[in-house]
N, C-alpha and C positions, 0 to 999 in steps of 0.2 A: 169101585168100592168107596174111594174117598167122596165121590159125589153123592153116593147113597147116604153116607154118614152125615154129610152136611145137610142133606135133605131131611134126615130124621132128627137132627139136632136143632134145626131152625125153630120148630114150634116150642121147644123147651126154652130156648133163649128169648123168644118173644112173649112168653107168658107173663114175665115181670114188667112188661112195657105197656100197661093198659091204663085206662082212666078209672079203674076200680080202686086205685090207691086213695087213702084218705088225704085230705088237704093238709099241708104242713101247718102246724101251730107253733108259733114262736113263744116258748115259755121262758126265754132268757130274761124277761123283764117282770116276771111274776115274783113278787116279794114273799108270798106265802110258800111257794115251792122252794125258793132259795133258803128261807128260814128252816124248812124241813131238812134240807141238805146240811145246813150248819148244825142243826140239832143232832142229826145222825153222826156227823163228824165228832161232835162233842161227846156223845155217848160212846162211840167207838174209842175215842181218845181215853176216856175214863177207864173203860174195860181193859184196853191194851196196856195202859200205863200201870194199872194195879198189878199186872202180871210181869211186866218188863223189868229187867235189871237196869235198863236205861230209860226211865219214864220221860226224860227230857225229849227224847226222839219222838215220842208220841204227842206230847204236849205242843211241840214245835209245829206240828201239822195244823192244829187248831189255831194257834197264835198266827201262823203264816196266812191262813185263810182269812181271818178277821182283819189283820193288818193290810192285806192286799185288796180289800173290798172296793175301795175307791179307785185304785189303779186299774182294777179289772172290771170296773163299771158294774158292780153287783147291785141288784135291786134290794136295798136294805129296808125301804119303806118305813113303817112305824116301829120296826124292830131294832132300830139303831141303838136305843138306850140299852136293850138287852145285850146286843153285841158289845157295847162299851163295857157293860158289867162283866161279861164273860172275859173280855180282854184284860180288864183290871184284876181279875182273879187269876187268870192263866199266866200272865207275864211274870209276876213275882214267883209263882210256883215253878215256872220254867227256870228262872234264875237260881232258885234254891236247889233245884234238882241238879243243875250244872255245877253249882258250888259244892254240893255234897258228893259229886262224882257218882251219882246213883240216886238212891231213895232218901229224901229227908225224913226225919222222924214222924212228922204229922202228914205224910202223903195221902193216906186213905181218907182222912177227914177233909182235906182240901180238895181232893178229887170228887168226893161226894158233894161238896159245896158247888163245884163246877157243874156237876150233873143237875143239881137243884136249879141253878140259873138257867141251864139249857132247857129244862122242863117248861119254862115260861114260853118257849117258842111253840108254834102250832104244829099239829100233826102227830101221827104215830110213827115211831121208828122201828126198824128191824132189830131184833135181839142179836147182839154180837156175842159170839162164843169164842 
């Protein structure tokens, strides 16, 4: 019985090992794809921070991604000025959220400003709910 099971399972295991697979494409150096990722992170940050009691937790994700671009060898390309603008808006907002122990008074306006900066990045993002 075990031999029969091995005999029947062998074709199933071998079906994934063919030359019909598409060749690997390394997108890790594509500045446009990375910009789309950052745009999605920014939009998600804005949506989640508006709903959160602790918006600093959400904003920290965006700040962390932008601050670690060089260390993580991210392909910033021609979008570096936009990332710098995002960081310049997000860092003070992060600090204000931390100092307020929650939501500062003008949070929604500043989050909308972050979103407006992120809209300068290419591509269409998924709607975050």
